[in-house]
PALUMDREN-851045 format. One line per 10 residues: number of its first residue (from 1); their letters; for each residue x, y, z of N, C-alpha, C. Coordinates in steps of 0.001 Angstrom, whole numbers, plus 500000, padded with zeros to 6 digits. Layout:
NUM = A = X,Y,Z,X,Y,Z,X,Y,Z | ...
***
This chain:
1 = XXXXXXXXXX = 661414,769213,604272,662107,767937,604125,662254,767576,602653 | 661150,767717,601873,661188,767349,600456,662147,768240,599672 | 662321,769536,600111,663245,770427,599414,664670,769930,599536 | 665018,769384,600685,666374,768893,600892,666663,767635,600075 | 665603,766909,599728,665794,765687,598941,666008,765967,597463 | 665705,767193,597036,665879,767541,595639,664638,767308,594812 | 664739,767603,593535,663607,767438,592628,663230,765979,592453 | 661922,765700,592311,661523,764326,591967,662081,763951,590602 | 662687,762783,590463,663281,762403,589176,662221,762183,588107 | 662581,762552,586881,661654,762396,585754,661265,760931,585544
11 = XXXXXXXXXX = 662176,760008,585894,661877,758581,585727,660716,758130,586616 | 660409,758910,587649,659264,758601,588500,658064,759483,588170 | 658332,760747,587865,657240,761691,587600,656495,761334,586317 | 657229,760992,585267,656584,760709,583984,655662,759484,584063 | 656124,758345,584606,655196,757211,584741,654005,757536,585635 | 654232,758328,586690,653132,758709,587568,652100,759539,586818 | 652590,760464,585979,651671,761282,585188,650905,760439,584181 | 651586,759474,583563,650914,758590,582608,649856,757732,583301 | 650181,757260,584501,649209,756469,585253,647973,757300,585580 | 648180,758561,585957,647061,759446,586261,646191,759657,585032
21 = XXXXXXXXXX = 646833,759899,583894,646070,760102,582655,645307,758840,582260 | 645952,757686,582442,645307,756422,582084,644026,756215,582883 | 644027,756664,584137,642845,756523,584977,641821,757624,584734 | 642300,758810,584379,641428,759971,584287,640773,760132,582917 | 641532,759878,581861,641034,760151,580503,639755,759377,580176 | 639653,758069,580477,638401,757368,580148,637188,757969,580843 | 637353,758412,582094,636222,758994,582826,635825,760339,582223 | 636823,761151,581897,636532,762451,581280,635891,762245,579912 | 636388,761260,579159,635834,760983,577837,634378,760534,577939 | 634071,759743,578960,632694,759289,579137,631766,760460,579430
31 = XXXXXXXXXX = 632201,761350,580300,631394,762526,580626,631230,763413,579400 | 632315,763611,578653,632268,764483,577475,631398,763893,576366 | 631309,762566,576313,630540,761911,575248,629059,761799,575564 | 628673,762126,576780,627271,762003,577184,626406,763043,576474 | 625277,762599,575979,624305,763510,575358,623453,764125,576471 | 623826,765341,576879,623183,765960,578034,621728,766338,577760 | 621403,766589,576501,620014,766938,576182,619087,765734,576353 | 619614,764562,576020,618791,763348,576140,618901,762713,577525 | 619761,763256,578368,619994,762662,579682,618721,762511,580520 | 617886,763547,580634,616664,763380,581453,615761,762256,580959
41 = XXXXXXXXXX = 615621,762140,579626,614769,761072,579084,615349,759698,579381 | 616671,759576,579269,617303,758285,579513,617159,757872,580982 | 617326,758829,581883,617325,758511,583309,615923,758336,583885 | 614913,758851,583188,613547,758726,583687,612748,757655,582952 | 613413,756886,582127,612712,755794,581455,612301,754743,582472 | 611290,753980,582125,610801,752947,583047,611883,751931,583381 | 612647,751531,582372,613704,750533,582593,614772,751068,583540 | 615163,752335,583341,616201,752925,584187,615723,753071,585630 | 614504,753545,585809,613980,753727,587159,613802,752396,587878 | 613322,751386,587157,613161,750063,587764,614519,749478,588165
51 = XXXXXXXXXX = 615495,749614,587261,616823,749070,587545,617482,749807,588704 | 617331,751132,588742,617910,751915,589833,617257,751553,591165 | 615923,751419,591146,615222,751037,592370,615690,749676,592859 | 615770,748723,591943,616189,747382,592326,617624,747387,592848 | 618498,748159,592207,619893,748236,592657,619986,748805,594064 | 619250,749879,594317,619295,750505,595641,618736,749582,596718 | 617625,748931,596409,616993,748050,597402,617878,746837,597699 | 618334,746163,596648,619131,744946,596862,620472,745264,597501 | 621087,746378,597127,622370,746745,597729,622206,747090,599199 | 621120,747766,599534,620882,748135,600929,620585,746905,601777
61 = XXXXXXXXXX = 619747,746008,601275,619461,744775,602010,620735,743943,602152 | 621519,743879,601074,622753,743096,601106,623732,743635,602138 | 623851,744957,602240,624831,745509,603180,624364,745317,604611 | 623050,745284,604830,622547,744977,606171,622929,743538,606544 | 622754,742627,605605,623138,741236,605847,624645,741137,606084 | 625418,741867,605288,626873,741859,605450,627286,742353,606825 | 626598,743364,607322,626914,743892,608653,626540,742897,609751 | 625350,742330,609634,624876,741391,610653,625801,740178,610739 | 626275,739698,609600,627143,738525,609585,628625,738895,609626 | 628982,739977,608951,630393,740328,608792,631018,740970,610009
71 = XXXXXXXXXX = 630239,741756,610761,630796,742401,611955,631255,741367,612981 | 630450,740361,613307,630947,739322,614222,632161,738571,613662 | 632160,738324,612347,633301,737632,611748,634563,738489,611838 | 634436,739775,611565,635579,740677,611670,636097,740722,613110 | 635182,740762,614082,635581,740767,615488,636312,739479,615840 | 635818,738356,615342,636450,737072,615615,637877,737054,615081 | 638069,737561,613864,639394,737574,613259,640336,738550,613960 | 639784,739636,614493,640620,740676,615098,640915,740437,616569 | 639998,739786,617284,640102,739737,618740,640299,738348,619347 | 640086,737300,618573,640130,735952,619141,641233,735151,618460
81 = XXXXXXXXXX = 642111,734562,619265,643151,733670,618746,642604,732239,618703 | 642633,731643,617536,642159,730267,617405,642882,729607,616244 | 642944,728297,616276,643609,727549,615210,642874,727756,613890 | 643629,728055,612864,643040,728240,611543,642578,729660,611263 | 642934,730614,612141,642481,731984,611910,643052,732537,610606 | 644312,732262,610322,644914,732730,609075,644229,732130,607858 | 643901,730849,607954,643217,730195,606841,641830,730785,606631 | 641144,731085,607733,639813,731683,607626,639899,733071,607002 | 640897,733854,607411,641056,735187,606830,641331,735091,605330 | 642170,734131,604941,642456,733947,603518,641197,733551,602760
91 = XXXXXXXXXX = 640376,732697,603370,639137,732262,602727,638183,733435,602528 | 638127,734324,603525,637248,735486,603432,637652,736386,602261 | 638938,736458,601976,639413,737360,600921,639318,736758,599519 | 639016,735475,599419,638973,734832,598096,638027,735543,597122 | 636795,735895,597530,635912,736583,596570,636458,737903,596046 | 637448,738495,596748,638043,739743,596257,638807,739522,594958 | 639434,738351,594828,640269,738084,593650,639593,737117,592681 | 638434,736631,593038,637720,735689,592190,637067,736423,591024 | 637255,735957,589794,636550,736589,588680,635043,736582,588921 | 634356,737684,588660,632921,737755,588968,632094,736637,588348
101 = XXXXXXXXXX = 632422,736247,587119,631672,735168,586475,631864,733859,587242 | 633080,733632,587714,633354,732427,588496,632565,732467,589801 | 632439,733669,590388,631621,733800,591596,630189,733386,591314 | 629655,733786,590148,628305,733388,589773,628177,731890,589580 | 629195,731282,588973,629185,729831,588783,629232,729120,590137 | 630043,729644,591052,630134,729049,592389,628804,729162,593127 | 628149,730302,593012,626841,730473,593643,625823,729493,593061 | 625890,729285,591763,624952,728357,591140,625219,726921,591611 | 626509,726588,591776,626845,725240,592248,626360,725013,593668 | 626317,726088,594453,625890,725954,595847,624393,726145,596018
111 = XXXXXXXXXX = 623855,727207,595381,622469,727603,595646,621541,727464,594441 | 622050,726919,593336,621198,726683,592183,620181,725590,592454 | 619282,725380,591533,618216,724389,591720,618758,722978,591903 | 619934,722714,591373,620565,721405,591565,621821,721525,592417 | 621967,722651,593126,623160,722905,593918,623181,722140,595228 | 624323,722196,595878,624524,721470,597130,623496,721903,598180 | 623250,723205,598274,622256,723728,599208,620916,723953,598509 | 620983,724400,597266,619774,724769,596547,618822,723625,596287 | 619343,722435,596002,618459,721300,595688,617630,720867,596887 | 618251,720633,598060,617398,720287,599219,616497,721438,599653
121 = XXXXXXXXXX = 616968,722685,599493,616129,723835,599833,614888,723870,598951 | 615055,723588,597662,613925,723559,596731,612975,722415,597068 | 613536,721273,597436,612698,720112,597764,611893,720341,599045 | 612489,721017,600018,611821,721200,601308,610848,722378,601317 | 611190,723427,600588,610392,724659,600679,609763,725086,599359 | 610231,724537,598253,609745,724989,596947,610357,726305,596505 | 611344,726788,597247,611971,728071,596932,613344,727851,596302 | 613669,728680,595312,614987,728647,594681,615497,730072,594519 | 616784,730274,594763,617381,731601,594667,617547,732120,593240 | 618008,731286,592277,618319,731832,590948,617121,732502,590278
131 = XXXXXXXXXX = 617418,733585,589556,616434,734333,588766,615379,735011,589630 | 615737,735307,590883,614844,736038,591776,615595,737215,592384 | 614850,738156,592942,615481,739284,593620,616271,738812,594829 | 615801,737757,595480,616562,737197,596603,617926,736695,596132 | 617954,736147,594932,619228,735697,594367,620168,736853,594101 | 619618,738004,593704,620448,739198,593499,621078,739615,594823 | 620281,739631,595879,620803,739989,597203,621902,739007,597616 | 621679,737719,597380,622668,736705,597736,623980,736937,596995 | 623893,737225,595697,625100,737497,594915,625817,738731,595441 | 625058,739770,595787,625661,740991,596308,626348,740739,597650
141 = XXXXXXXXXX = 625726,739944,598490,626338,739626,599789,627657,738892,599579 | 627664,737947,598655,628861,737139,598416,630047,737992,597984 | 629819,738953,597105,630940,739752,596597,631276,740930,597509 | 630335,741376,598334,630564,742553,599179,631089,742205,600563 | 630775,741022,601052,631161,740646,602404,632658,740829,602683 | 633551,740413,601770,634981,740586,602072,635377,742037,602304 | 634813,742970,601535,635133,744386,601728,634726,744838,603132 | 633561,744415,603552,633068,744806,604867,633930,744192,605966 | 634205,742905,605872,634954,742208,606914,636377,742753,607025 | 637045,742931,605899,638436,743388,605932,638537,744803,606490
151 = XXXXXXXXXX = 637634,745684,606049,637667,747061,606544,637392,747117,608037 | 636401,746365,608499,636049,746404,609921,637116,745708,610761 | 637677,744630,610249,638745,743957,611003,639926,744900,611206 | 640288,745644,610147,641378,746603,610284,641076,747657,611327 | 639829,748122,611355,639440,749123,612352,639478,748541,613757 | 639038,747305,613910,639051,746669,615225,640481,746433,615713 | 641368,746106,614785,642763,745888,615170,643433,747194,615590 | 643012,748299,614988,643615,749586,615340,643074,750119,616666 | 641918,749642,617095,641368,750045,618391,642142,749334,619501 | 642603,750085,620473,643455,749545,621529,642706,748475,622336
161 = XXXXXXXXXX = 643187,747232,622329,642501,746158,623071,642568,746346,624584 | 643412,747269,625055,643481,747495,626496,642167,748050,627055 | 641410,748737,626191,640100,749209,626634,639163,748036,626901 | 639277,746999,626075,638486,745796,626308,638866,745156,627643 | 640179,745099,627881,640647,744500,629131,640181,745315,630333 | 640196,746641,630203,639740,747487,631306,638258,747265,631595 | 637468,747126,630525,636038,746867,630710,635817,745528,631400 | 636641,744540,631046,636505,743214,631663,636824,743270,633156 | 637836,744053,633543,638182,744155,634963,637081,744851,635757 | 636251,745631,635070,635136,746304,635743,633877,745444,635765
171 = XXXXXXXXXX = 634008,744213,635255,632893,743279,635344,632051,743154,634091 | 632444,743827,633019,631662,743745,631782,631881,742396,631111 | 630803,741804,630614,630931,740567,629848,631521,740893,628475 | 631921,739854,627770,632517,740092,626464,631496,740669,625488 | 630244,740270,625623,629190,740804,624765,628960,742289,625058 | 628941,742642,626349,628776,744049,626719,629963,744876,626246 | 631158,744332,626387,632357,745028,625915,632303,745249,624410 | 631841,744240,623700,631709,744358,622243,630778,745500,621871 | 629627,745580,622536,628625,746594,622193,628991,747984,622673 | 629551,748066,623888,629751,749360,624537,631149,749946,624330
181 = XXXXXXXXXX = 632131,749091,624028,633514,749572,623952,634121,749330,622563 | 634156,748058,622151,634891,747701,620932,634316,748357,619691 | 633024,748163,619468,632408,748706,618257,632406,750239,618232 | 632051,750924,619332,632111,752392,619291,633498,752934,618956 | 634555,752299,619481,635908,752755,619177,636251,752561,617703 | 635703,751512,617102,636005,751207,615701,634955,751744,614740 | 634036,752570,615230,632895,752999,614419,633285,753665,613097 | 634319,754537,613043,634693,755105,611730,635024,754030,610700 | 635733,752987,611140,636053,751891,610226,634833,751073,609849 | 633919,750916,610789,632674,750192,610502,631869,750944,609447
191 = XXXXXXXXXX = 631775,752261,609612,631040,753075,608641,631725,753011,607276 | 633053,753120,607263,633781,753062,606000,633580,751725,605306 | 633648,750635,606071,633428,749322,605487,632024,749150,604963 | 631060,749731,605666,629669,749665,605225,629470,750401,603903 | 630003,751605,603821,629859,752393,602595,630586,751721,601432 | 631787,751217,601701,632562,750552,600650,631846,749293,600160 | 631321,748506,601093,630599,747297,600709,629330,747613,599943 | 628619,748678,600342,627402,749069,599646,627718,749488,598210 | 628795,750243,598044,629181,750667,596695,629581,749473,595834 | 630295,748523,596443,630671,747312,595696,629432,746535,595290
201 = XXXXXXXXXX = 628470,746469,596185,627224,745774,595891,626465,746467,594765 | 626420,747794,594819,625682,748553,593808,626280,748349,592418 | 627578,748170,592355,628237,748012,591061,628423,746576,590612 | 627909,745630,591374,628097,744218,591035,627412,743864,589708 | 628116,743104,588881,627582,742735,587568,627739,741236,587272 | 628990,740758,587255,629267,739410,586757,628558,738301,587500 | 628688,738292,588826,628050,737233,589605,626530,737323,589522 | 626014,738550,589469,624562,738739,589417,623969,738193,588134 | 624541,738559,586999,623966,738137,585723,624187,736645,585475 | 625299,736093,585987,625564,734665,585812,624626,733816,586664
211 = XXXXXXXXXX = 624340,734289,587864,623524,733513,588797,622029,733759,588612 | 621670,734979,588185,620256,735364,588178,619699,735787,586831 | 620527,735874,585812,620024,736360,584543,619795,737865,584574 | 618953,738350,583659,618767,739798,583505,617306,740086,583176 | 616447,739921,584167,615013,740082,583957,614535,741423,584516 | 613998,742299,583663,613560,743627,584121,612573,743524,585279 | 612822,744356,586298,611937,744405,587453,612206,743347,588500 | 612994,742321,588139,613252,741218,589072,614736,741054,589382 | 615555,740973,588329,616998,740782,588533,617839,741786,587757 | 617202,742674,587011,617970,743630,586196,618366,744845,587037
221 = XXXXXXXXXX = 619627,744907,587413,620158,746038,588155,620760,747049,587182 | 621245,748159,587690,621821,749183,586822,622988,748660,585982 | 623945,747948,586569,625045,747444,585737,624589,746512,584618 | 623621,745626,584914,623167,744715,583859,622343,745460,582818 | 621613,746488,583240,620874,747304,582272,621841,748046,581358 | 622911,748583,581916,623919,749270,581093,624504,748301,580074 | 624740,747079,580502,625329,746079,579606,624441,745810,578401 | 623157,745598,578628,622272,745291,577506,621954,746546,576687 | 621884,747703,577359,621591,748948,576640,622734,749324,575714 | 623955,749039,576136,625142,749362,575331,625086,748709,573951
231 = XXXXXXXXXX = 624399,747589,573838,624347,746876,572573,623396,747516,571565 | 622495,748366,572054,621510,748947,571148,621469,750471,571173 | 621891,751093,572271,621803,752550,572386,622995,753072,573181 | 624013,753507,572459,625242,753981,573085,624983,755200,573964 | 624169,756131,573495,623899,757355,574259,623204,757050,575585 | 622228,756150,575563,621532,755785,576794,622476,755076,577762 | 623357,754237,577234,624321,753544,578089,625260,754539,578765 | 625659,755570,578030,626511,756605,578615,625784,757348,579731 | 624522,757651,579509,623747,758355,580530,623616,757522,581797 | 623322,756251,581644,623186,755365,582794,624532,755181,583502
241 = XXXXXXXXXX = 625599,755124,582717,626935,754984,583305,627307,756214,584107 | 626819,757370,583659,627103,758609,584383,626524,758557,585796 | 625369,757935,585943,624773,757782,587275,625702,756974,588176 | 626229,755875,587664,627127,755041,588457,628419,755784,588790 | 628892,756615,587850,630086,757413,588113,629838,758392,589256 | 628678,759045,589247,628346,759991,590305,628235,759287,591660 | 627681,758089,591655,627608,757318,592900,629011,756991,593404 | 629903,756613,592493,631277,756289,592876,631984,757496,593471 | 631775,758654,592842,632381,759879,593365,631801,760194,594746 | 630500,759988,594906,629882,760208,596203,630476,759323,597279
251 = XXXXXXXXXX = 630773,758073,596923,631388,757148,597881,632784,757645,598268 | 633541,758116,597279,634873,758646,597565,634802,759843,598497 | 633828,760708,598259,633660,761873,599134,633305,761426,600549 | 632436,760438,600652,632023,759949,601969,633191,759310,602718 | 634114,758699,601970,635231,758002,602594,636500,758842,602635 | 636424,760089,602201,637633,760899,602035,638434,761016,603331 | 637762,761229,604442,638476,761405,605700,639134,760112,606167 | 638526,758973,605785,639045,757700,606283,640124,757106,605369 | 639920,757212,604050,640810,756536,603118,641775,757470,602401 | 641392,758723,602217,642213,759627,601423,642908,760621,602316
261 = XXX = 644188,760781,602092,644935,761755,602877,644584,763163,602468 | 644638,764078,603393,644319,765475,603098,645545,766370,603170 | 646678,765792,603493,647886,766594,603599,648839,766269,602466
***
């Protein structure tokens, strides 16, 4: 078919090639600039190991929370007709386009020590989210939830609702249908949304540092460690960035069948 259409015009090929280079060259330059001899020392430092551990733990806890809360929300948006569904979907997507620093400011306004929720929570329990590991998880949930909900909603919409109707005619309740029919049919999308949300959580920076600061062992994740390390040790920052690049590539490989075409 493509042979009959003729050669791709240079007016399209050249910009496409430039776009590819624009995306590829910085990554290749980062890898080429890494001091491979010092890499083991940089990656095994106490600060790097603590930050990596904290990033993995908080991202994993955050994605569990996103699944527990986001899967029902995605199902509601995909399967239930109700007034304001479009507005709710738009609201869910707001954190996708919100500048990360603004997300941190919004979290502080809501959950800070003087926030709408944070102030009464502090008065009743003595607990406050900011500058704690719990606050890091909260920030990660806020920025990752939209990725999870949107991906899972798309998967649920692509699953034929007639299977749900068939289960209902056989006497299955809506809860049983959700567990036994709807979710299993959409499982590839659920997994993809989970992996995508986890990767987004792992790379979160702006909202985390704005809401929680950058305290080693408590709120300092890999992205915030890279930020502060860059100011004093370029080589160490490159080494730490290489870890995040490898994680990103791993996510792409994990999602290749779902998001990337193979033909």
